[in-house]
C-alpha positions as CSV (number, residue, x, y, z in Angstrom):
1,X,0.3,-0.7,0.3
2,X,3.1,2.3,0.7
3,X,3.5,3.0,-3.1
4,X,-1.0,3.0,-3.9
5,X,-0.3,7.1,-3.6
6,X,2.3,7.4,-6.2
7,X,4.2,10.6,-5.6
8,X,5.4,11.4,-9.0
9,X,1.7,10.6,-10.8
10,X,-0.1,13.2,-9.4
11,X,1.4,16.7,-10.7
12,X,5.4,18.9,-10.1
13,X,6.7,19.9,-6.9
14,X,3.8,21.3,-5.7
15,X,3.8,25.7,-5.0
16,X,1.7,28.0,-2.1
17,X,-0.5,30.7,-3.2
18,X,-1.4,33.7,-1.2
19,X,-5.4,34.2,-0.6
20,X,-5.2,38.0,-1.3
21,X,-3.2,37.9,-4.5
22,X,-0.1,40.1,-2.3
23,X,2.5,38.4,-1.7
24,X,4.1,38.2,-5.9
25,X,5.2,34.7,-7.2
26,X,4.3,31.3,-5.3
27,X,6.2,30.0,-2.8
28,X,7.6,25.4,-2.3
29,X,5.6,24.1,1.2
30,X,9.5,24.7,2.5
31,X,8.6,28.8,2.0
32,X,5.3,28.5,3.4
33,X,6.1,26.6,6.3
34,X,8.9,29.0,7.1
35,X,7.1,32.5,6.5
36,X,3.7,31.6,8.3
37,X,1.9,34.4,6.9
38,X,2.0,35.6,3.1
39,X,3.7,39.2,2.5
40,X,0.5,41.6,2.4
41,X,-1.4,39.8,5.4
42,X,-2.9,37.0,3.0
43,X,-2.5,33.1,4.0
44,X,-1.2,30.1,2.1
45,X,-3.2,27.8,0.1
46,X,-1.9,24.8,-2.7
47,X,-1.5,25.5,-5.9
48,X,-2.8,22.6,-6.9
49,X,-4.8,19.4,-4.7
50,X,-3.9,15.9,-5.3
51,X,-7.0,13.4,-6.0
52,X,-6.8,9.9,-4.3
53,X,-9.5,7.6,-5.3
54,X,-11.9,6.0,-2.2
55,X,-9.7,2.5,-2.9
56,X,-6.4,4.6,-2.5
57,X,-8.3,5.9,0.5
58,X,-9.4,3.1,1.9
59,X,-6.0,0.7,1.4
60,X,-4.5,3.9,3.7
61,X,-5.8,1.3,7.0
62,X,-3.2,-0.9,6.0
63,X,-0.7,1.6,7.2
64,X,-0.1,3.0,10.9
65,X,-1.0,6.1,11.1
66,X,2.8,7.9,10.5
67,X,2.5,6.3,7.6
68,X,-0.5,7.2,6.5
69,X,0.5,10.9,7.0
70,X,3.6,10.4,4.9
71,X,1.5,9.2,1.5
72,X,-0.7,11.9,1.9
73,X,1.8,14.1,2.5
74,X,4.0,12.8,-0.3
75,X,1.0,13.3,-2.5
76,X,0.8,16.9,-2.1
77,X,4.3,16.8,-3.5
78,X,5.9,18.8,-0.5
79,X,9.8,19.4,-1.9
80,X,11.2,17.4,0.8
81,X,13.0,13.9,0.4
82,X,10.4,11.1,0.7
83,X,13.0,9.7,3.4
84,X,12.3,12.9,5.4
85,X,8.7,12.4,5.4
86,X,9.1,9.4,6.6
87,X,11.1,9.9,9.0
88,X,9.4,13.0,10.4
89,X,6.3,11.6,10.7
90,X,7.6,8.6,12.5
91,X,9.0,11.4,15.6
92,X,5.0,13.4,14.7
93,X,3.0,9.8,15.7
94,X,4.6,7.7,18.0
95,X,4.8,7.2,21.6
96,X,4.1,10.7,22.5
97,X,0.6,9.8,21.9
98,X,-1.7,7.4,24.6
99,X,-3.0,5.3,22.1
100,X,-1.2,3.1,19.0
101,X,-4.1,4.4,16.5
102,X,-3.1,8.2,17.5
103,X,-6.6,9.1,16.8
104,X,-9.4,6.1,17.4
105,X,-12.8,6.0,16.7
106,X,-15.6,5.3,19.1
107,X,-19.1,4.7,17.8
108,X,-21.9,5.4,19.9
109,X,-24.3,4.4,17.5
110,X,-24.5,3.0,13.7
111,X,-24.2,6.3,12.3
112,X,-23.0,8.1,15.3
113,X,-18.8,8.1,15.4
114,X,-16.9,9.8,17.7
115,X,-13.1,10.6,16.0
116,X,-10.8,11.4,19.2
117,X,-7.8,13.5,18.2
118,X,-6.6,14.2,21.9
119,X,-3.9,11.4,22.9
120,X,-1.4,13.3,22.3
121,X,0.7,15.2,25.1
122,X,-1.1,18.0,25.5
123,X,-4.4,16.4,25.1
124,X,-5.9,18.4,22.8
125,X,-6.7,18.6,19.3
126,X,-4.3,20.7,18.2
127,X,-1.6,17.6,19.3
128,X,-2.8,16.3,15.7
129,X,-0.2,19.2,13.8
130,X,1.4,20.8,16.8
131,X,3.5,17.4,17.5
132,X,4.2,17.3,13.6
133,X,4.6,21.5,12.4
134,X,7.2,22.1,14.3
135,X,9.9,19.2,12.7
136,X,8.3,20.0,9.5
137,X,9.3,23.6,10.3
138,X,12.4,23.0,11.3
139,X,13.0,20.7,8.4
140,X,12.6,23.2,6.0
141,X,14.7,26.3,7.4
142,X,17.3,23.8,7.1
143,X,16.5,23.0,3.6
144,X,16.1,26.8,2.9
145,X,19.3,27.1,4.8
146,X,21.7,24.9,2.3
147,X,20.0,26.8,-1.2
148,X,21.2,30.1,0.4
149,X,18.0,30.7,1.1
150,X,18.3,31.3,5.0
151,X,20.1,32.8,7.5
152,X,18.4,34.0,10.6
153,X,16.7,32.2,13.2
154,X,12.8,32.4,14.0
155,X,10.7,32.9,17.0
156,X,6.6,31.4,17.2
157,X,4.4,34.0,18.1
158,X,1.3,32.1,18.8
159,X,-2.2,33.8,20.4
160,X,-4.6,30.9,21.7
161,X,-8.1,30.4,22.7
162,X,-6.9,27.5,25.4
163,X,-5.2,24.5,23.6
164,X,-3.0,25.8,21.0
165,X,-0.8,27.2,23.5
166,X,0.4,25.1,25.5
167,X,0.5,22.2,22.6
168,X,2.3,24.5,20.7
169,X,4.5,25.2,23.2
170,X,5.2,21.3,24.2
171,X,5.7,21.4,19.8
172,X,8.5,23.8,19.5
173,X,10.1,23.4,23.3
174,X,13.8,22.7,22.0
175,X,13.6,23.2,18.7
176,X,16.7,24.0,17.6
177,X,17.2,28.2,15.7
178,X,13.6,28.2,17.1
179,X,11.6,30.6,19.6
180,X,8.4,31.1,21.1
181,X,5.9,32.8,22.2
182,X,2.4,32.6,23.4
183,X,-0.2,34.8,24.3
184,X,-3.6,34.3,26.3
185,X,-7.0,35.9,27.2
186,X,-6.1,36.3,30.5
187,X,-8.6,34.9,32.7
188,X,-9.8,33.8,29.9
189,X,-9.0,29.6,29.6
190,X,-9.3,26.9,32.1
191,X,-7.2,26.1,35.3
192,X,-6.2,23.2,33.6
193,X,-5.3,25.2,30.3
194,X,-3.7,28.1,31.9
195,X,-1.7,25.9,34.3
196,X,-0.6,23.9,31.5
197,X,0.9,27.1,29.4
198,X,2.6,28.6,32.3
199,X,4.6,25.4,33.8
200,X,6.2,24.2,30.1
201,X,9.8,23.6,30.7
202,X,12.5,24.6,28.5
203,X,14.5,27.6,27.8
204,X,13.5,28.8,24.6
205,X,9.6,29.4,25.4
206,X,7.7,31.9,26.8
207,X,3.7,32.7,28.0
208,X,2.2,36.0,27.8
209,X,-0.9,36.2,29.7
210,X,-3.0,39.7,27.9
211,X,-5.6,41.9,29.1
212,X,-8.7,40.9,26.9
213,X,-10.4,38.2,25.4
214,X,-8.7,35.8,22.0
215,X,-10.2,37.7,19.6
216,X,-7.3,40.3,21.2
217,X,-4.6,38.0,21.2
218,X,-5.4,37.2,17.8
219,X,-5.9,41.3,16.6
220,X,-2.2,41.6,18.3
221,X,-0.2,38.8,16.9
222,X,-2.2,39.5,13.8
223,X,-0.9,43.1,13.6
224,X,2.8,42.4,15.0
225,X,3.0,40.4,12.0
226,X,2.0,43.2,9.5
227,X,4.4,45.5,11.2
228,X,7.7,45.6,8.5
229,X,9.5,48.1,10.4
230,X,9.2,46.0,13.8
231,X,9.9,42.9,11.9
232,X,13.0,44.8,9.7
233,X,14.4,46.0,13.7
234,X,14.1,42.1,14.2
235,X,15.9,40.9,11.8
236,X,18.3,43.4,11.1
237,X,19.0,43.7,15.0
238,X,18.9,40.0,16.5
239,X,18.7,37.9,13.3
240,X,15.1,37.2,14.4
241,X,12.6,36.8,12.1
242,X,8.6,36.3,13.0
243,X,6.7,32.7,12.1
244,X,3.5,31.2,13.1
245,X,2.1,28.2,14.4
246,X,-1.5,29.4,14.4
247,X,-3.8,27.5,12.4
248,X,-3.0,30.5,9.4
249,X,0.3,28.9,8.6
250,X,-0.2,26.0,5.7
251,X,1.5,23.5,8.7
252,X,-0.5,23.6,10.3
253,X,-3.5,22.8,8.3
254,X,-1.7,19.6,6.6
255,X,-1.9,17.0,9.6
256,X,-6.1,18.2,10.1
257,X,-6.5,17.2,6.8
258,X,-5.1,14.0,7.1
259,X,-6.7,12.7,9.7
260,X,-10.0,13.1,8.2
261,X,-8.6,11.2,5.3
262,X,-7.4,8.7,7.6
263,X,-10.6,8.7,9.3
264,X,-13.0,7.3,6.4
265,X,-10.4,4.3,5.6
266,X,-10.5,3.3,9.4
267,X,-14.4,2.9,9.0
268,X,-14.3,1.7,6.7
269,X,-11.6,-1.0,7.6
270,X,-13.8,-1.6,11.1
271,X,-17.4,-2.0,8.8
272,X,-18.9,0.4,10.2
273,X,-19.6,2.2,6.3
274,X,-18.7,0.9,3.1
275,X,-16.1,2.4,0.7
276,X,-17.7,5.1,-1.2
277,X,-21.0,5.5,1.4
278,X,-20.8,9.7,2.1
279,X,-20.2,10.5,5.8
280,X,-21.2,13.7,6.9
281,X,-18.2,15.5,8.7
282,X,-19.2,17.5,12.4
283,X,-17.3,19.6,13.7
284,X,-16.9,22.1,15.9
285,X,-16.0,26.2,15.3
286,X,-14.4,28.6,16.5
287,X,-11.1,30.0,14.4
288,X,-12.6,27.3,11.0
289,X,-9.7,25.8,10.8
290,X,-10.6,21.9,11.9
291,X,-13.7,22.5,9.2
292,X,-12.1,24.1,6.7
293,X,-9.1,20.4,6.8
294,X,-12.9,18.6,5.8
295,X,-13.2,20.1,3.2
296,X,-10.0,19.8,1.5
297,X,-10.6,16.5,2.5
298,X,-13.9,16.4,0.3
299,X,-11.4,18.3,-2.3
300,X,-9.1,15.3,-2.8
301,X,-11.1,12.5,-2.7
302,X,-13.0,11.4,0.4
303,X,-16.8,10.9,-0.2
304,X,-17.8,13.3,2.8
305,X,-21.5,15.3,2.1
306,X,-22.0,18.2,4.4
307,X,-20.1,19.7,6.6
308,X,-22.0,20.4,9.6
309,X,-20.6,24.0,12.2
310,X,-21.1,23.7,15.7
311,X,-21.3,26.9,17.4
312,X,-21.8,27.8,20.9
313,X,-23.0,31.4,21.8
314,X,-20.6,33.3,19.7
315,X,-22.6,32.5,16.7
316,X,-20.8,34.3,14.3
317,X,-19.9,31.4,12.2
318,X,-24.3,29.7,12.1
319,X,-25.1,33.7,11.1
320,X,-22.1,34.1,7.9
321,X,-23.5,30.6,7.6
322,X,-27.6,31.0,7.1
323,X,-27.4,35.0,5.6
324,X,-24.0,35.0,4.0
325,X,-23.0,38.1,6.2
326,X,-20.4,38.2,8.8
327,X,-20.6,40.8,10.6
328,X,-19.4,41.6,14.4
329,X,-20.1,45.1,14.7
330,X,-22.1,45.3,17.5
331,X,-21.7,41.5,18.4
332,X,-20.3,40.2,21.9
333,X,-17.9,38.3,22.5
334,X,-19.9,36.0,25.1
335,X,-17.8,33.5,27.7
336,X,-18.8,30.2,27.3
337,X,-18.4,26.5,28.5
338,X,-16.8,26.1,25.6
339,X,-14.0,28.7,25.4
340,X,-11.3,28.0,22.8
341,X,-14.5,28.3,20.7
342,X,-14.8,31.7,21.9
343,X,-13.6,33.8,18.9
344,X,-15.5,36.1,16.3
345,X,-12.8,36.5,13.6
346,X,-12.4,33.4,12.3
347,X,-8.9,33.4,10.2
348,X,-9.0,30.7,8.0
349,X,-12.6,31.9,6.6
350,X,-10.7,33.7,4.1
351,X,-8.9,30.4,2.7
352,X,-12.5,28.7,2.5
353,X,-14.1,31.9,1.0
354,X,-10.8,31.8,-1.9
355,X,-11.4,29.0,-2.5
356,X,-15.3,29.1,-2.8
357,X,-15.0,32.5,-5.2
358,X,-12.9,30.6,-7.9
359,X,-9.9,32.5,-6.4
360,X,-10.2,35.6,-6.8
361,X,-7.9,37.5,-4.4
362,X,-9.1,40.6,-5.2
363,X,-12.7,40.2,-3.8
364,X,-11.1,38.0,-0.3
365,X,-8.4,41.6,0.0
366,X,-11.7,43.6,0.2
367,X,-14.1,41.6,2.4
368,X,-10.9,41.5,4.8
369,X,-10.9,45.2,4.4
370,X,-14.3,45.8,4.7
371,X,-14.1,43.3,8.3
372,X,-11.1,45.6,9.2
373,X,-12.6,48.5,9.1
374,X,-16.1,47.9,9.2
375,X,-16.2,45.0,10.9
376,X,-18.7,43.3,8.7
377,X,-18.6,42.3,4.7
378,X,-21.3,40.4,3.1
379,X,-19.9,37.6,-0.2
380,X,-21.7,38.1,-3.0
381,X,-24.5,35.4,-3.9
382,X,-22.5,33.5,-6.2
383,X,-20.5,32.5,-3.2
384,X,-22.9,32.2,-0.4
385,X,-24.6,29.8,-2.8
386,X,-21.0,27.5,-2.6
387,X,-21.5,28.0,1.3
388,X,-24.6,26.8,1.2
389,X,-23.9,23.7,-0.7
390,X,-21.0,22.5,1.3
391,X,-21.8,23.7,4.7
392,X,-25.0,23.2,7.6
393,X,-24.6,24.8,11.2
394,X,-26.1,25.7,13.9
395,X,-25.6,27.3,18.0
396,X,-25.8,25.1,20.5
397,X,-25.9,27.5,23.9
398,X,-24.3,27.1,26.9
399,X,-27.4,25.1,29.0
400,X,-27.9,22.7,26.2
401,X,-24.2,21.9,25.8
402,X,-24.5,21.1,29.9
403,X,-27.4,19.3,29.2
404,X,-25.6,17.2,26.2
405,X,-22.9,16.1,28.3
406,X,-25.1,15.1,31.4
407,X,-27.6,13.3,28.3
408,X,-24.8,11.7,26.6
409,X,-23.1,9.8,29.7
410,X,-26.4,8.4,30.9
411,X,-27.3,7.3,27.2
412,X,-23.5,6.0,25.9
413,X,-21.8,5.5,29.3
414,X,-19.0,8.7,26.9
415,X,-18.2,11.5,28.7
416,X,-18.0,14.6,26.5
417,X,-16.1,17.4,27.1
418,X,-18.3,20.9,26.7
419,X,-16.4,21.6,23.1
420,X,-17.4,18.4,21.3
421,X,-20.1,18.1,24.0
422,X,-21.6,21.5,21.6
423,X,-21.0,19.4,18.3
424,X,-22.9,16.3,19.3
425,X,-25.8,18.7,19.9
426,X,-25.3,20.4,16.1
427,X,-25.1,17.1,14.5
428,X,-28.0,16.1,16.1
429,X,-30.3,19.2,14.1
430,X,-28.5,18.6,11.8
431,X,-28.0,15.5,10.9
432,X,-29.5,14.1,7.4
433,X,-29.3,10.7,6.1
434,X,-25.6,9.9,5.9
435,X,-23.4,8.7,9.8
436,X,-22.0,11.5,11.0
437,X,-18.6,11.8,11.8
438,X,-17.9,14.2,14.8
439,X,-14.4,15.5,15.8
440,X,-13.9,15.7,19.7
441,X,-11.2,18.3,20.2
442,X,-10.6,17.8,23.8
443,X,-10.1,15.2,26.8
444,X,-13.0,16.1,29.2
445,X,-10.6,16.5,32.1
446,X,-9.2,19.9,30.4
447,X,-12.3,21.4,31.6
448,X,-13.6,19.7,34.3
449,X,-15.0,23.0,36.2
450,X,-18.5,22.6,33.0
451,X,-18.2,19.2,33.1
452,X,-19.2,19.0,36.5
453,X,-21.6,22.0,36.0
454,X,-23.0,19.2,33.9
455,X,-23.1,15.8,35.7
456,X,-24.9,18.0,38.8
457,X,-27.4,19.5,37.0
458,X,-26.3,23.2,37.8
459,X,-26.8,26.8,35.2
460,X,-24.3,27.7,33.3
461,X,-22.1,30.1,35.2
462,X,-23.3,29.2,38.3
463,X,-21.0,29.2,41.1
464,X,-19.4,26.0,42.0
465,X,-20.5,25.0,45.7
466,X,-18.0,26.4,48.1
467,X,-16.2,22.5,48.8
468,X,-15.5,22.3,45.0
469,X,-14.4,25.6,44.2
470,X,-12.1,25.1,47.0
471,X,-10.5,22.6,44.8
472,X,-8.1,22.1,41.8
473,X,-8.7,21.7,38.7
474,X,-6.8,18.6,39.2
475,X,-8.3,17.9,41.9
476,X,-12.0,18.3,40.3
477,X,-10.8,15.9,38.3
478,X,-10.1,13.3,40.5
479,X,-13.4,14.4,42.0
480,X,-15.4,13.8,38.4
481,X,-13.1,10.6,37.6
482,X,-14.4,8.9,41.1
483,X,-18.2,10.1,40.3
484,X,-18.2,8.5,37.1
485,X,-15.8,5.8,37.4
486,X,-13.7,6.8,34.4
487,X,-9.8,6.0,35.2
488,X,-8.5,7.9,32.3
489,X,-7.5,11.4,33.1
490,X,-3.9,11.6,31.6
491,X,-0.6,11.7,33.6
492,X,-0.1,15.3,31.7
493,X,-3.6,16.7,33.0
494,X,-3.3,14.6,36.6
495,X,0.2,16.1,37.8
496,X,0.1,19.7,37.0
497,X,-0.1,20.4,40.9
498,X,3.0,19.5,41.4
499,X,4.2,21.9,38.2
500,X,6.3,24.7,39.0
501,X,4.8,28.2,37.5
502,X,7.4,29.7,35.4
503,X,4.9,32.4,33.9
504,X,3.1,35.2,35.7
505,X,3.4,38.0,33.3
506,X,0.2,40.2,32.7
507,X,0.6,42.3,29.6
508,X,-2.0,44.9,27.5
509,X,-3.4,43.7,24.3
510,X,-2.0,46.6,21.9
511,X,1.5,45.7,19.5
512,X,3.4,47.7,21.7
513,X,2.8,45.5,24.4
514,X,3.2,42.3,22.1
515,X,6.4,43.8,20.4
516,X,7.2,45.1,23.7
517,X,7.4,41.1,25.0
518,X,8.2,39.9,22.4
519,X,12.0,42.1,22.1
520,X,12.6,41.7,25.7
521,X,12.0,37.8,25.1
522,X,13.9,37.7,22.2
523,X,17.4,40.0,23.8
524,X,16.9,37.8,27.1
């Protein structure tokens, strides 16, 4: 099967173009990964997509996960040798995951399948990409240095709504020629998520809490990337260039495409579906990268029908998919039980619209300018029709989210985290006749406070009983495990109380504060 997907037969070396047409000519994979964000603010996408037959996809089940991922990367004809791809994938997907399947599928019934994407070292789906990206980033930088195209180091700057930060820290710590700084909204992540980040070990890592919400963090980081004067100063004075590990980097997105293709092969191999049968995919969605990856898997040949976009109370994507208007001009930012989805500016929607407009960079540039200046844009009728052909969407409020956790535990003996509960509930509302694959994005123990509220029929945001509120996140998880009979708390979450807190800085959310923090870290 290793030769079933033929790299040479697909197309020549694949190049990457940017969504706004402002970055000049196309670049190879290695440059797209190292650059992160294209010049002019656009996002890289492959110039061409491979085409896989259903037979080729189904045959991937014969391979271990690392070899499946390598086969798909080769089908994309990235500009690294086959043996390098094989080696890097072997490092990315091995004993660092607690299940040999890497992302196993649990079926709740014949038509509802949970894709568990949280078996990596930080117990969140971001590990699926961020145990992979750092290896390919390092290899890409090395290849460019050898070619005489690179003579500096990198600082990875990451904004996180909770899970990306720790996954990026864990992936990039100790990587030669690279430092990584992570910004998270102060008070906007769970106790477990915060402790995961601020206790990270390693000499090349730094973490800052930011006054504001995730959108403030993300906007500040994107504006820092767009500050040419700051970039020039870092490069000339410190020989350091900024890059990204957020899903704006294509190197973050491609590993996510892999797991949707792989999951279809698994469902066929396990007899849950017949080869060629369509499935729908439901994704709890904030920044739109995870569901976009499923769309790319569909374009490549995976028999995916509808993409079900699940939002929480921050329902900007649901409203966009249902109306064609993206409007945050008068929209309150709501803190929810599913904090990793508390996002109003969904960066990867730009890639999706680029594809659905027939790659019209001028339209994308105009819409993104409107979003930046007016906090609102509306797509044309043809593009909206294509959105509706591919996507349906629903939002699930906090109360429904918590009720779903209890419902699924009672009916199936399966404990969901709040983000997966949003997706499960939306899938029940949106599903048609096809089996549904639900992306489960985090282990329940990352959000013990809201899981506890769900199990005890408490209202969203209701104060925990004093005795429970006095517990640390780790102690609360132990309480939930005792109550539910669960014994699956990952060691990386269970041991956080014993870890040293290394980072306590809180900074403002403006560009000047972020740049000052990054510069100080660079010159530490």
